[in-house]
LOMAR-423931 format. One record per residue (C-alpha): x, y, z; residue in one letter; residue number from 1. Coordinates in Angstrom, 1 decimal. Layout:
% LOMAR-423931
   east  north     up code pos
      X      Y      Z    A NUM
...
% end
This chain:
% LOMAR-423931
   east  north     up code pos
  -37.3   -0.3   20.8    M   1
  -37.4   -2.3   17.6    P   2
  -34.8   -5.2   17.8    D   3
  -33.0   -4.0   14.5    D   4
  -32.3   -0.4   16.4    R   5
  -31.1   -2.3   19.4    L   6
  -28.5   -4.4   17.5    F   7
  -27.4   -1.1   15.6    G   8
  -26.7    0.7   19.1    L   9
  -24.7   -2.5   20.2    Q  10
  -22.8   -2.6   17.1    R  11
  -22.0    1.1   17.5    H  12
  -20.8    0.5   21.0    E  13
  -18.6   -2.2   19.9    R  14
  -17.1   -0.1   17.0    V  15
  -16.3    2.7   19.6    M  16
  -14.8    0.4   21.8    D  17
  -12.7   -1.0   19.1    E  18
  -11.5    2.5   18.3    L  19
  -10.6    3.6   21.8    R  20
   -8.5    0.5   22.2    R  21
   -6.8    0.5   18.8    E  22
   -6.9    4.2   17.6    G  23
   -8.1    2.8   13.8    A  24
  -10.0    0.0   12.8    V  25
  -10.5   -1.6    9.5    R  26
  -14.0   -2.4    7.9    V  27
  -12.9   -6.2    7.1    K  28
  -11.9   -6.7   10.6    D  29
  -15.1   -5.2   12.3    L  30
  -17.2   -7.3    9.8    A  31
  -15.5  -10.7   11.0    E  32
  -15.7   -9.3   14.6    L  33
  -19.6   -8.3   14.6    L  34
  -20.5  -11.4   12.4    G  35
  -22.3   -8.9    9.6    V  36
  -21.4   -7.6    6.1    S  37
  -18.9   -5.0    5.2    E  38
  -21.8   -2.9    4.0    L  39
  -23.3   -2.9    7.3    T  40
  -20.3   -1.9    9.0    V  41
  -19.7    0.9    6.4    R  42
  -23.2    2.2    7.4    R  43
  -22.3    2.0   11.0    D  44
  -19.3    4.0   10.5    I  45
  -21.1    6.6    8.5    A  46
  -23.7    7.1   11.2    A  47
  -21.0    7.5   13.8    L  48
  -19.1    9.9   11.7    A  49
  -22.5   11.9   11.3    S  50
  -22.0   12.3   15.2    Q  51
  -18.3   13.2   15.0    N  52
  -17.4   10.4   16.9    L  53
  -14.9    9.0   14.5    L  54
  -13.2   10.0   11.3    T  55
  -13.9    7.8    8.2    K  56
  -10.8    6.8    6.0    V  57
  -10.0    4.5    3.2    H  58
  -10.9    0.9    4.3    G  59
  -11.9    1.8    7.8    G  60
  -12.2    4.7   10.6    A  61
   -9.9    6.4   12.9    T  62
  -10.6    8.0   16.3    L  63
  -10.1   11.8   16.4    P  64
   -7.0   12.8   17.8    T  65
   -8.6   14.5   20.6    D  66
  -10.5   11.5   21.7    L  67
   -7.7    9.1   21.2    A  68
   -6.4    6.9   24.1    P  69
   -2.8    7.5   25.3    P  70
   -0.3    5.0   24.0    A  71
   -0.7    1.7   25.7    R  72
    2.2    0.6   28.0    R  73
    3.7   -2.6   26.8    R  74
    5.0   -3.7   30.3    G  75
    5.8   -1.8   33.2    P  76
    7.6    1.0   31.7    A  77
    6.3    3.7   29.6    A  78
    7.4    3.6   25.8    P  79
   10.7    4.8   25.0    R  80
    9.0    7.0   22.3    F  81
    5.6    7.5   20.5    T  82
    5.9    7.4   16.8    I  83
    2.8    8.6   14.7    G  84
    2.3    6.4   11.5    M  85
   -0.3    7.7    8.8    V  86
   -1.0    5.4    6.1    V  87
   -3.3    5.9    3.0    P  88
   -5.3    2.7    3.5    S  89
   -6.4    0.2    6.2    L  90
   -7.4   -2.4    3.8    D  91
   -5.2   -3.3    0.8    Y  92
   -1.5   -3.6    0.7    Y  93
   -0.7   -1.6    3.9    W  94
   -1.8   -4.1    6.8    P  95
    1.4   -6.2    6.4    P  96
    3.5   -2.9    6.7    I  97
    1.7   -1.7    9.7    V  98
    2.0   -5.3   11.3    S  99
    5.7   -5.1   10.8    G 100
    6.2   -1.6   12.2    A 101
    4.1   -2.7   15.3    R 102
    5.9   -5.8   15.7    T 103
    9.5   -4.0   15.8    T 104
    7.9   -1.2   17.7    A 105
    6.8   -3.8   20.5    A 106
   10.3   -5.2   20.4    A 107
   12.1   -1.9   20.5    L 108
    9.9   -0.6   23.5    G 109
    8.4    2.0   21.3    V 110
    4.6    2.8   20.7    A 111
    2.7    3.2   17.6    I 112
   -0.2    5.8   16.9    Q 113
   -1.9    4.6   13.6    L 114
   -4.0    7.0   11.5    R 115
   -5.7    5.9    8.2    G 116
   -5.9    8.5    5.5    S 117
   -6.6    8.4    2.0    S 118
   -4.7    9.1   -1.2    Y 119
   -5.2   12.6   -0.9    D 120
   -2.5   15.2    0.3    W 121
   -5.3   17.7    2.2    A 122
   -6.5   14.4    4.2    E 123
   -2.9   13.3    5.0    D 124
   -2.1   16.9    6.3    R 125
   -5.0   17.1    8.6    R 126
   -4.1   13.9    9.9    Q 127
   -0.6   14.9   10.4    I 128
   -1.5   18.2   11.9    T 129
   -3.8   16.7   14.6    R 130
   -1.2   14.1   15.7    L 131
    1.1   17.2   15.9    I 132
   -1.1   19.6   17.7    E 133
   -1.8   16.7   20.3    A 134
    1.8   16.7   21.3    Q 135
    1.8   12.8   21.5    Q 136
    4.5   11.8   19.0    V 137
    8.1   12.2   18.7    Q 138
    8.4   11.0   15.0    G 139
    6.3   10.4   12.0    L 140
    6.1    7.6    9.6    L 141
    4.3    8.9    6.4    L 142
    3.0    7.9    2.9    A 143
    1.6   10.8    1.4    P 144
    0.8   10.9   -2.4    N 145
    3.7   12.6   -4.1    L 146
    2.3   12.8   -7.3    E 147
    1.5   16.3   -8.8    G 148
    3.0   19.9   -9.3    A 149
    3.0   20.7   -5.3    A 150
    5.5   17.9   -4.4    V 151
    8.3   20.5   -3.4    D 152
    5.8   22.4   -1.3    E 153
    4.5   19.1    0.3    M 154
    8.3   17.9    0.9    I 155
    9.2   21.4    2.4    D 156
    6.3   21.3    4.7    W 157
    7.1   18.0    6.3    M 158
   10.7   18.7    6.4    A 159
    9.5   21.8    8.8    R 160
    7.3   19.8   11.0    L 161
    8.9   19.9   14.8    P 162
    9.4   16.2   14.7    V 163
   11.5   14.0   12.2    P 164
    9.6   12.2    9.3    V 165
   10.6    9.3    7.3    I 166
    8.5    8.2    4.2    L 167
    7.2    4.5    3.9    V 168
    6.7    3.1    0.3    E 169
    7.1    6.7   -0.9    R 170
   10.5    8.5   -2.4    Q 171
   10.5   12.1   -3.1    P 172
   12.3   13.7   -6.3    P 173
   16.1   13.2   -6.2    R 174
   16.7   16.6   -5.1    W 175
   14.4   18.7   -3.1    T 176
   14.9   22.4   -2.0    P 177
   14.9   21.8    1.8    T 178
   17.7   22.0    4.4    K 179
   17.0   18.7    5.6    Y 180
   16.8   16.0    3.1    Q 181
   13.8   13.6    3.8    V 182
   14.6   10.1    4.8    E 183
   12.7    7.3    3.3    W 184
   12.3    3.3    3.2    V 185
   10.6    1.6    0.2    R 186
   10.6   -1.9   -1.8    S 187
   12.8   -1.7   -4.8    D 188
   10.0   -1.9   -7.4    H 189
   12.3   -1.5  -10.3    A 190
   14.2   -4.4   -9.3    L 191
   11.0   -6.2   -8.7    G 192
    9.6   -5.8  -12.2    V 193
   13.3   -6.7  -13.2    E 194
   12.9  -10.1  -11.5    L 195
    9.6  -10.5  -13.4    A 196
   10.8   -9.8  -16.7    V 197
   14.0  -11.9  -16.0    R 198
   11.9  -14.9  -15.0    H 199
    9.6  -14.7  -18.1    L 200
   12.6  -14.3  -20.5    H 201
   14.2  -17.6  -19.0    A 202
   11.0  -19.4  -20.2    Q 203
   11.6  -18.2  -23.5    G 204
    9.4  -15.1  -23.8    H 205
   10.7  -12.3  -26.0    R 206
    7.7  -10.3  -26.6    N 207
    6.5   -8.9  -23.3    L 208
    3.9   -6.2  -22.2    A 209
    3.6   -4.3  -18.9    L 210
    0.2   -3.1  -17.8    L 211
    0.3   -0.5  -15.0    L 212
   -2.4    0.5  -12.7    S 213
   -3.6    4.2  -13.1    K 214
   -2.7    6.6  -10.4    G 215
   -0.5    4.3   -8.5    S 216
    2.6    5.7   -6.9    P 217
    4.4    2.4   -7.8    T 218
    4.0    2.9  -11.5    S 219
    6.8    5.2  -12.2    A 220
    9.0    3.0  -10.2    H 221
    8.0   -0.1  -12.3    L 222
    8.2    1.8  -15.6    A 223
   11.6    2.7  -14.9    A 224
   12.9   -0.9  -13.8    G 225
   11.0   -2.2  -17.1    W 226
   13.1    0.1  -19.5    N 227
   16.2   -0.9  -17.9    L 228
   15.8   -4.7  -18.2    V 229
   14.5   -4.7  -21.2    C 230
   17.5   -2.8  -22.5    A 231
   19.8   -5.2  -20.7    D 232
   18.0   -8.2  -22.4    L 233
   17.8   -6.5  -25.9    A 234
   13.7   -7.0  -26.2    I 235
   11.1   -4.5  -26.9    P 236
   10.1   -2.4  -24.3    A 237
    7.6   -0.3  -26.0    G 238
    4.3   -2.0  -25.2    L 239
    3.6   -0.4  -21.7    V 240
   -0.2    0.2  -21.3    I 241
   -1.4    2.5  -18.5    R 242
   -5.2    1.2  -17.7    E 243
   -6.8    0.1  -14.6    S 244
   -8.9   -3.1  -15.3    V 245
   -9.8   -4.4  -12.0    N 246
  -13.4   -5.5  -11.6    M 247
  -14.4   -2.3   -9.6    D 248
  -13.5   -0.3  -12.8    Q 249
  -16.4    0.8  -15.2    P 250
  -16.3   -1.2  -18.3    G 251
  -13.1   -3.3  -17.3    H 252
  -14.0   -6.1  -19.7    R 253
  -14.0   -3.6  -22.7    D 254
  -10.6   -2.2  -21.6    I 255
   -9.4   -5.7  -21.0    I 256
  -10.5   -6.8  -24.6    A 257
   -8.6   -3.7  -26.0    Q 258
   -5.3   -4.5  -24.1    V 259
   -5.5   -8.1  -25.2    L 260
   -6.0   -7.0  -28.7    D 261
   -2.9   -4.8  -28.8    R 262
   -1.0   -7.8  -27.1    C 263
   -2.1  -10.1  -29.9    R 264
   -1.0   -7.4  -32.7    T 265
    2.4   -7.0  -31.0    A 266
    2.9  -10.9  -30.7    G 267
    3.0  -10.5  -26.9    T 268
    3.2  -14.1  -24.9    T 269
    3.6  -12.6  -21.5    A 270
    2.0   -9.8  -19.5    L 271
    3.3   -8.4  -16.2    V 272
    0.2   -6.5  -14.5    V 273
    0.2   -4.2  -11.7    H 274
   -1.7   -5.0   -9.2    S 275
   -3.3   -8.3   -8.2    D 276
   -6.8   -7.3   -8.6    P 277
   -6.1   -6.2  -12.4    D 278
   -4.1   -9.5  -12.9    A 279
   -7.0  -11.4  -11.5    M 280
   -9.5   -9.7  -13.9    A 281
   -7.0  -10.1  -16.9    V 282
   -6.8  -13.8  -16.0    A 283
  -10.6  -14.3  -15.6    Q 284
  -11.2  -12.7  -18.8    Y 285
   -8.9  -14.9  -20.6    C 286
  -10.5  -17.8  -19.2    A 287
  -13.8  -16.6  -20.6    E 288
  -12.4  -16.3  -23.9    Q 289
  -10.6  -19.5  -23.9    D 290
   -7.1  -18.0  -23.8    I 291
   -4.9  -20.5  -22.1    A 292
   -2.6  -19.4  -19.3    I 293
    0.1  -19.8  -19.6    P 294
    0.3  -21.6  -22.8    D 295
   -1.0  -18.8  -24.8    Q 296
   -0.2  -15.9  -22.3    L 297
    1.7  -15.9  -19.4    A 298
    0.9  -13.6  -16.6    I 299
    3.0  -12.3  -13.5    V 300
    0.9  -10.1  -11.1    A 301
    2.6   -7.3   -9.0    Y 302
    2.0   -7.0   -5.3    D 303
    1.4  -10.7   -4.2    D 304
   -1.8   -9.8   -2.2    E 305
   -4.4  -12.2   -3.6    I 306
   -2.7  -13.5   -6.7    A 307
   -2.7  -17.1   -5.1    H 308
   -6.5  -17.0   -5.2    L 309
   -6.9  -16.7   -8.8    A 310
   -7.3  -19.7  -11.2    E 311
   -4.8  -20.8  -12.2    P 312
   -2.7  -19.4   -9.3    A 313
   -0.8  -16.4  -10.7    L 314
    3.1  -16.0  -10.5    T 315
    3.8  -12.6   -8.5    A 316
    6.2  -10.4   -7.2    I 317
    5.8   -9.9   -3.5    R 318
    7.4   -6.5   -2.1    P 319
    8.6   -7.0    1.3    P 320
    5.9   -5.3    3.2    K 321
    6.5   -6.3    6.5    S 322
   10.2   -5.7    6.3    M 323
    9.6   -2.1    5.2    V 324
    7.5   -1.6    8.1    G 325
   10.0   -3.2   10.6    R 326
   12.9   -1.2    8.8    T 327
   11.1    2.3    8.9    A 328
   10.5    1.9   12.9    V 329
   14.2    1.0   13.2    E 330
   15.3    4.1   11.2    Q 331
   12.8    6.2   13.3    M 332
   14.3    4.8   16.6    V 333
   17.8    5.3   15.3    A 334
   16.9    9.1   14.4    R 335
   15.5    9.7   17.7    L 336
   18.4    8.4   19.5    T 337
   21.1    9.8   17.5    E 338
   19.4   13.3   16.5    G 339
   20.8   15.3   13.7    R 340
   24.4   14.0   13.8    R 341
   23.0   10.6   12.3    R 342
   23.3   10.9    8.3    P 343
   20.1   10.7    6.4    P 344
   19.0    7.2    5.4    Q 345
   17.5    6.3    2.3    R 346
   16.7    2.4    2.0    V 347
   15.6    0.0   -0.7    L 348
   14.5   -3.4    0.0    I 349
   14.2   -6.1   -2.5    V 350
   11.0   -7.9   -3.5    P 351
   10.6  -11.4   -3.8    E 352
    9.5  -13.6   -6.9    L 353
    6.8  -16.1   -6.2    V 354
    6.6  -18.7   -8.9    I 355
    3.0  -20.1   -9.6    R 356
    1.2  -21.8  -12.4    D 357
    0.6  -18.8  -14.5    S 358
    4.2  -18.3  -15.7    S 359
    5.1  -22.1  -16.0    M 360
    4.7  -24.4  -18.9    P 361
    2.6  -27.5  -18.1    H 362
% end
């Protein structure tokens, strides 16, 4: 047997060992563990998926529910509850939320069964259904995509599940036609963008622009907060641009050039950008065009996942991701303990402004 074939089989065995132990794995973590590239890991996952040994999800893989191990015991006693958690990514943004949830679960004697999904309701529904059918969970923490015309139907379907549901970093419409109002916990993104705008306003900026990533569930909250704070400060709110400009986006340089042209025309001196990869792409393009940051254009990123790696380091709004995960588990345990007599909870948690070089004059 050729050496590369042998090494491939060894990697496949390690991947499956990790999956049996964790229930879900991230491409990034596997690449570090195996000492290979992320591309190699993705090929291994694709090969195992073709044999129906795992399920590919965004950023990683999960073990099919019928092959998943029972929840591991944390100490001599079985867990009080087992909570299923389905998130749209095992890569960007979500790992701190999952980590916060797991930390609190361990402290409360609760087990977490993690499943990765995608930003697709059909895949969410499939993962949720498999968890329910396995009869291994007493509650669900979910983060479905609530965009589109079928939101009421989706909320109604979740409300009818045989176990309680709490949405994480998601908020359904204010009113949904279901008997039981769905609970949620999320970052207060509207207040987050207000923190960014007030910081820039304090630095003397009066013409600001907001660049929103297309298709993100966060965008609507950011736009709402933007309109409110601009009205409060009596500054123009009109320059809101909905374009994805991260480096993976085809033609991102041309799009950034168009965005900056609009900013120049409007006299914009500061830009709030969602999310970090988009903000970094803008900052890199500015450097290539000799647009000085922050002297000619101040930038505040939204997410603070990788903003510190930019040059210059980007001021950013940091959603309280770990606390969101912790609070979601605490809410679910309270719901499972107290039952229907507990009033539904809807929790907003305040983000943090992290000031770096991109918004502070030299």
